[in-house]
PAMARVO-219039 format. One record per residue (C-alpha): x, y, z; residue in three letters. Coordinates in Angstrom, 1 decimal, decimal comma. Layout:
N
c1 X&c2 Y&c3 Z&residuo ALA;
...
//
This chain:
231
c1 20,8&c2 9,5&c3 7,2&residuo MET;
c1 18,9&c2 10,8&c3 3,9&residuo ILE;
c1 17,6&c2 14,4&c3 4,8&residuo ASP;
c1 14,0&c2 14,9&c3 3,4&residuo ILE;
c1 12,0&c2 18,2&c3 4,1&residuo THR;
c1 8,7&c2 18,0&c3 6,1&residuo PRO;
c1 6,7&c2 19,3&c3 3,6&residuo ASP;
c1 5,4&c2 16,3&c3 2,0&residuo GLY;
c1 8,2&c2 16,5&c3 -1,3&residuo PHE;
c1 10,8&c2 14,1&c3 -1,0&residuo GLY;
c1 13,3&c2 12,1&c3 -3,2&residuo ILE;
c1 12,9&c2 10,1&c3 -6,3&residuo PRO;
c1 13,6&c2 6,2&c3 -6,0&residuo VAL;
c1 13,9&c2 3,8&c3 -8,6&residuo SER;
c1 14,7&c2 0,1&c3 -9,5&residuo VAL;
c1 15,1&c2 -1,7&c3 -12,5&residuo PRO;
c1 12,8&c2 -3,7&c3 -14,4&residuo SER;
c1 13,0&c2 -6,0&c3 -17,8&residuo GLU;
c1 11,3&c2 -2,8&c3 -19,4&residuo HIS;
c1 13,1&c2 -0,3&c3 -18,1&residuo GLY;
c1 13,3&c2 1,9&c3 -14,7&residuo LEU;
c1 10,4&c2 1,9&c3 -12,3&residuo LEU;
c1 9,9&c2 5,1&c3 -10,5&residuo HIS;
c1 8,8&c2 6,0&c3 -6,8&residuo GLY;
c1 8,7&c2 9,4&c3 -4,7&residuo GLN;
c1 9,6&c2 8,8&c3 -1,1&residuo LEU;
c1 8,8&c2 11,7&c3 1,2&residuo ALA;
c1 9,6&c2 11,0&c3 4,8&residuo LEU;
c1 8,3&c2 13,1&c3 7,9&residuo LEU;
c1 10,7&c2 13,6&c3 10,8&residuo PRO;
c1 8,2&c2 12,3&c3 13,3&residuo ASP;
c1 6,4&c2 9,9&c3 11,3&residuo ALA;
c1 5,3&c2 6,4&c3 12,9&residuo PRO;
c1 5,6&c2 4,7&c3 9,6&residuo GLY;
c1 5,9&c2 4,5&c3 5,8&residuo ILE;
c1 2,8&c2 3,7&c3 3,9&residuo VAL;
c1 3,6&c2 2,5&c3 0,4&residuo VAL;
c1 1,2&c2 3,0&c3 -2,2&residuo LEU;
c1 1,6&c2 1,0&c3 -5,1&residuo ALA;
c1 -0,4&c2 1,7&c3 -8,5&residuo HIS;
c1 0,1&c2 0,4&c3 -11,8&residuo ALA;
c1 -2,1&c2 2,5&c3 -14,2&residuo ALA;
c1 -1,6&c2 6,4&c3 -15,1&residuo ALA;
c1 -5,3&c2 7,2&c3 -14,5&residuo VAL;
c1 -4,6&c2 6,0&c3 -10,9&residuo LEU;
c1 -2,0&c2 8,4&c3 -10,2&residuo ASP;
c1 -3,8&c2 11,5&c3 -8,9&residuo THR;
c1 -6,1&c2 9,7&c3 -6,8&residuo ARG;
c1 -3,1&c2 8,0&c3 -5,0&residuo ASP;
c1 -1,4&c2 11,5&c3 -5,2&residuo GLU;
c1 -4,5&c2 12,8&c3 -3,0&residuo VAL;
c1 -4,6&c2 9,8&c3 -0,6&residuo VAL;
c1 -0,6&c2 10,3&c3 -0,3&residuo ALA;
c1 -1,4&c2 13,9&c3 0,6&residuo GLY;
c1 -3,8&c2 13,0&c3 3,1&residuo ILE;
c1 -1,6&c2 10,6&c3 4,8&residuo PHE;
c1 1,3&c2 13,1&c3 5,1&residuo ARG;
c1 -1,1&c2 15,7&c3 6,8&residuo ARG;
c1 -1,9&c2 12,9&c3 9,4&residuo ALA;
c1 1,9&c2 12,5&c3 9,9&residuo GLY;
c1 2,8&c2 9,6&c3 8,2&residuo LEU;
c1 5,7&c2 9,2&c3 5,7&residuo SER;
c1 4,9&c2 7,7&c3 2,1&residuo THR;
c1 6,2&c2 6,0&c3 -0,7&residuo LEU;
c1 4,6&c2 6,3&c3 -4,1&residuo SER;
c1 5,3&c2 3,7&c3 -6,4&residuo VAL;
c1 4,7&c2 3,2&c3 -10,0&residuo ASP;
c1 4,8&c2 -0,7&c3 -11,0&residuo LEU;
c1 4,7&c2 -0,2&c3 -14,8&residuo LEU;
c1 7,4&c2 1,0&c3 -16,8&residuo ALA;
c1 6,4&c2 4,0&c3 -19,1&residuo ARG;
c1 6,2&c2 1,8&c3 -22,4&residuo GLN;
c1 4,0&c2 -0,7&c3 -20,8&residuo GLU;
c1 0,8&c2 1,2&c3 -19,7&residuo GLU;
c1 -0,5&c2 0,8&c3 -23,4&residuo GLN;
c1 -0,6&c2 -3,0&c3 -22,6&residuo PHE;
c1 -3,8&c2 -3,9&c3 -20,5&residuo PRO;
c1 -2,9&c2 -7,5&c3 -19,5&residuo ASP;
c1 0,3&c2 -6,1&c3 -17,7&residuo VAL;
c1 -1,9&c2 -4,0&c3 -15,6&residuo HIS;
c1 -3,7&c2 -7,1&c3 -14,0&residuo ASN;
c1 -0,5&c2 -9,5&c3 -13,7&residuo ASN;
c1 -0,2&c2 -10,2&c3 -10,2&residuo VAL;
c1 3,0&c2 -12,2&c3 -10,0&residuo PRO;
c1 4,9&c2 -9,5&c3 -12,3&residuo LEU;
c1 3,6&c2 -6,7&c3 -10,3&residuo LEU;
c1 4,0&c2 -8,7&c3 -6,8&residuo SER;
c1 8,1&c2 -9,0&c3 -7,6&residuo ARG;
c1 8,4&c2 -5,4&c3 -8,6&residuo ARG;
c1 6,7&c2 -4,1&c3 -5,2&residuo LEU;
c1 8,8&c2 -6,5&c3 -3,4&residuo LEU;
c1 12,0&c2 -4,8&c3 -5,4&residuo ASP;
c1 10,8&c2 -1,3&c3 -3,9&residuo PHE;
c1 10,4&c2 -2,7&c3 -0,3&residuo LEU;
c1 13,6&c2 -4,3&c3 -0,7&residuo GLY;
c1 15,3&c2 -1,2&c3 -1,3&residuo LEU;
c1 13,8&c2 0,8&c3 1,5&residuo ILE;
c1 14,5&c2 -1,9&c3 3,7&residuo ARG;
c1 18,0&c2 -1,9&c3 2,9&residuo ASN;
c1 18,5&c2 1,6&c3 3,3&residuo ARG;
c1 16,9&c2 1,1&c3 6,8&residuo MET;
c1 19,5&c2 -1,7&c3 7,6&residuo LEU;
c1 22,4&c2 0,7&c3 6,2&residuo LEU;
c1 21,2&c2 3,5&c3 8,4&residuo GLY;
c1 20,3&c2 5,7&c3 5,6&residuo GLU;
c1 16,6&c2 5,8&c3 6,7&residuo LEU;
c1 15,3&c2 5,7&c3 10,2&residuo ARG;
c1 14,0&c2 1,9&c3 10,7&residuo THR;
c1 10,1&c2 2,4&c3 10,6&residuo LEU;
c1 7,1&c2 0,0&c3 10,2&residuo PRO;
c1 5,8&c2 -0,2&c3 6,5&residuo MET;
c1 2,5&c2 -0,5&c3 5,5&residuo GLY;
c1 0,8&c2 -1,1&c3 2,0&residuo LEU;
c1 -1,9&c2 0,6&c3 0,4&residuo TRP;
c1 -3,4&c2 -0,6&c3 -2,9&residuo ALA;
c1 -6,8&c2 0,0&c3 -5,0&residuo ALA;
c1 -8,5&c2 -1,7&c3 -7,5&residuo ASN;
c1 -6,2&c2 -4,2&c3 -9,7&residuo ALA;
c1 -3,3&c2 -3,7&c3 -7,2&residuo THR;
c1 -5,3&c2 -4,9&c3 -4,2&residuo SER;
c1 -4,4&c2 -8,7&c3 -4,6&residuo PRO;
c1 -0,8&c2 -7,7&c3 -5,3&residuo VAL;
c1 -0,5&c2 -6,0&c3 -2,1&residuo ALA;
c1 -1,8&c2 -8,9&c3 -0,3&residuo VAL;
c1 0,2&c2 -11,2&c3 -1,9&residuo ARG;
c1 3,4&c2 -9,1&c3 -1,1&residuo VAL;
c1 2,5&c2 -8,7&c3 2,5&residuo ALA;
c1 2,1&c2 -12,8&c3 3,0&residuo ALA;
c1 5,5&c2 -12,9&c3 1,2&residuo LEU;
c1 7,2&c2 -10,3&c3 3,9&residuo ARG;
c1 5,5&c2 -12,2&c3 6,6&residuo ASP;
c1 6,1&c2 -9,7&c3 9,8&residuo HIS;
c1 7,8&c2 -7,2&c3 7,7&residuo ASP;
c1 4,5&c2 -5,2&c3 6,6&residuo ILE;
c1 2,6&c2 -3,7&c3 9,8&residuo ALA;
c1 -0,7&c2 -3,5&c3 8,0&residuo ALA;
c1 -2,7&c2 -3,4&c3 4,3&residuo ILE;
c1 -5,5&c2 -1,3&c3 3,3&residuo VAL;
c1 -7,1&c2 -2,4&c3 0,0&residuo CYS;
c1 -9,7&c2 -0,4&c3 -1,7&residuo ARG;
c1 -11,7&c2 -2,3&c3 -3,9&residuo GLY;
c1 -10,3&c2 -5,1&c3 -6,3&residuo GLY;
c1 -10,6&c2 -8,7&c3 -5,9&residuo LEU;
c1 -7,9&c2 -10,0&c3 -3,0&residuo ILE;
c1 -8,8&c2 -13,8&c3 -3,8&residuo ASP;
c1 -6,7&c2 -13,0&c3 -7,3&residuo LEU;
c1 -3,5&c2 -13,1&c3 -5,0&residuo ALA;
c1 -3,9&c2 -16,6&c3 -4,3&residuo GLY;
c1 -5,3&c2 -18,9&c3 -1,6&residuo MET;
c1 -1,9&c2 -19,7&c3 -0,7&residuo LEU;
c1 -1,2&c2 -16,5&c3 0,4&residuo TYR;
c1 -4,7&c2 -15,3&c3 1,6&residuo LEU;
c1 -4,4&c2 -18,5&c3 4,0&residuo ARG;
c1 -0,6&c2 -17,6&c3 4,8&residuo SER;
c1 -1,3&c2 -13,5&c3 5,4&residuo LEU;
c1 -0,4&c2 -12,3&c3 9,0&residuo GLU;
c1 -0,5&c2 -8,6&c3 8,5&residuo SER;
c1 -3,9&c2 -6,9&c3 9,4&residuo PRO;
c1 -6,1&c2 -6,2&c3 6,6&residuo LEU;
c1 -8,8&c2 -3,8&c3 6,1&residuo LEU;
c1 -10,5&c2 -4,0&c3 3,1&residuo LEU;
c1 -12,8&c2 -1,1&c3 1,7&residuo LEU;
c1 -15,6&c2 -1,9&c3 -0,8&residuo VAL;
c1 -18,3&c2 0,0&c3 -2,3&residuo GLU;
c1 -21,8&c2 -0,8&c3 -1,0&residuo GLU;
c1 -23,3&c2 -0,6&c3 -4,4&residuo THR;
c1 -21,0&c2 -3,2&c3 -5,8&residuo ASP;
c1 -22,8&c2 -6,4&c3 -4,7&residuo ALA;
c1 -20,5&c2 -8,7&c3 -6,7&residuo ARG;
c1 -17,4&c2 -7,4&c3 -5,1&residuo HIS;
c1 -18,9&c2 -7,2&c3 -1,9&residuo VAL;
c1 -19,8&c2 -11,1&c3 -1,9&residuo ALA;
c1 -16,2&c2 -11,9&c3 -3,6&residuo CYS;
c1 -14,6&c2 -10,0&c3 -0,7&residuo SER;
c1 -16,4&c2 -11,9&c3 2,2&residuo ARG;
c1 -15,5&c2 -15,2&c3 0,6&residuo ARG;
c1 -11,8&c2 -14,1&c3 0,2&residuo ALA;
c1 -12,0&c2 -12,8&c3 3,9&residuo MET;
c1 -13,2&c2 -15,8&c3 5,1&residuo GLU;
c1 -9,8&c2 -17,6&c3 4,3&residuo GLU;
c1 -7,7&c2 -15,1&c3 6,0&residuo ILE;
c1 -6,4&c2 -16,1&c3 9,5&residuo PRO;
c1 -5,3&c2 -12,8&c3 10,8&residuo CYS;
c1 -6,8&c2 -9,7&c3 11,8&residuo ARG;
c1 -8,9&c2 -8,3&c3 9,1&residuo LYS;
c1 -12,0&c2 -6,1&c3 8,7&residuo GLU;
c1 -14,4&c2 -5,2&c3 5,8&residuo LEU;
c1 -15,9&c2 -2,0&c3 5,6&residuo LYS;
c1 -18,4&c2 -0,9&c3 3,3&residuo LEU;
c1 -18,1&c2 2,7&c3 1,8&residuo ILE;
c1 -20,4&c2 5,0&c3 -0,1&residuo PRO;
c1 -19,9&c2 4,7&c3 -4,0&residuo GLU;
c1 -17,0&c2 7,0&c3 -5,2&residuo ILE;
c1 -17,8&c2 7,6&c3 -9,0&residuo GLY;
c1 -15,5&c2 9,6&c3 -11,4&residuo ILE;
c1 -15,5&c2 12,7&c3 -9,3&residuo ASP;
c1 -13,8&c2 11,5&c3 -6,4&residuo TYR;
c1 -12,5&c2 14,8&c3 -5,0&residuo ALA;
c1 -15,9&c2 15,3&c3 -3,8&residuo THR;
c1 -17,0&c2 12,1&c3 -3,1&residuo SER;
c1 -18,0&c2 11,1&c3 0,4&residuo ALA;
c1 -16,6&c2 7,5&c3 -0,1&residuo GLY;
c1 -13,3&c2 8,7&c3 -1,3&residuo PHE;
c1 -13,2&c2 10,7&c3 1,9&residuo GLU;
c1 -14,2&c2 7,9&c3 4,1&residuo LEU;
c1 -12,1&c2 5,5&c3 2,7&residuo ALA;
c1 -8,8&c2 7,5&c3 3,0&residuo ALA;
c1 -9,8&c2 8,4&c3 6,7&residuo HIS;
c1 -10,7&c2 4,7&c3 7,6&residuo GLU;
c1 -7,1&c2 3,9&c3 5,9&residuo ALA;
c1 -5,2&c2 6,8&c3 8,0&residuo GLU;
c1 -6,8&c2 5,3&c3 11,4&residuo MET;
c1 -5,7&c2 1,4&c3 10,2&residuo TRP;
c1 -2,3&c2 2,8&c3 9,7&residuo PHE;
c1 -1,6&c2 4,8&c3 12,8&residuo VAL;
c1 -3,1&c2 2,0&c3 14,8&residuo GLU;
c1 -0,9&c2 -0,5&c3 13,6&residuo HIS;
c1 2,2&c2 1,4&c3 13,0&residuo PHE;
c1 2,0&c2 2,0&c3 17,1&residuo LYS;
c1 1,7&c2 -1,5&c3 17,9&residuo LYS;
c1 4,4&c2 -2,6&c3 15,5&residuo ALA;
c1 7,0&c2 0,3&c3 16,8&residuo THR;
c1 6,2&c2 -1,1&c3 20,4&residuo LEU;
c1 7,4&c2 -4,6&c3 19,3&residuo ALA;
c1 10,6&c2 -3,3&c3 17,8&residuo LEU;
c1 13,8&c2 -3,9&c3 19,5&residuo PRO;
c1 14,9&c2 -0,8&c3 21,8&residuo ARG;
c1 18,0&c2 -0,7&c3 19,4&residuo GLU;
c1 15,6&c2 -0,6&c3 16,3&residuo GLU;
c1 13,6&c2 2,3&c3 17,8&residuo VAL;
c1 16,6&c2 4,4&c3 18,8&residuo ALA;
//
């Protein structure tokens, strides 16, 4: 088994891409009910994701923070919004973790996806492709309809979508997209986050709502696992 200290610091993981290695950081807590995978594809989001990852770990959840862009790609805006490309890369990270679970290197745990803005449709598409492998998804902002209608209609993972109440366009688009999703889903409006996210009520509320969503659905997923996998 991989031994990772419970202080929030983990080990680096990486997967290859056509433009170089993609990097992530895995932090496992001993009694965590699941692993939240935080996916981003823009350097500017790194700090926000690390803050959210820290909140999740303080709530007792393990985390895997992954960057879906190779370093030399960050200067090309088109790549940041390439849903098919980023989805394949996130699937590679999930496959890596799932394989380590199957080999006994990691304890078998439910996995959840956290994404914000441009990576929200990526998380939805990947969850639809992984079927029952994803216990829960939380997306903050972003246009999830960009995942593709086929993926919205085939999604089975419980989805929580958090949208700033001041963004009328995103609220309307999100409501239309949610109508296409057959599984359990919730749309919650949060206060505007703004630039100073560290002191933002909206940012704090989003993290708290996400934490509760993952804890709830990780527990349900664990109860559904075969007894030998839980041991």
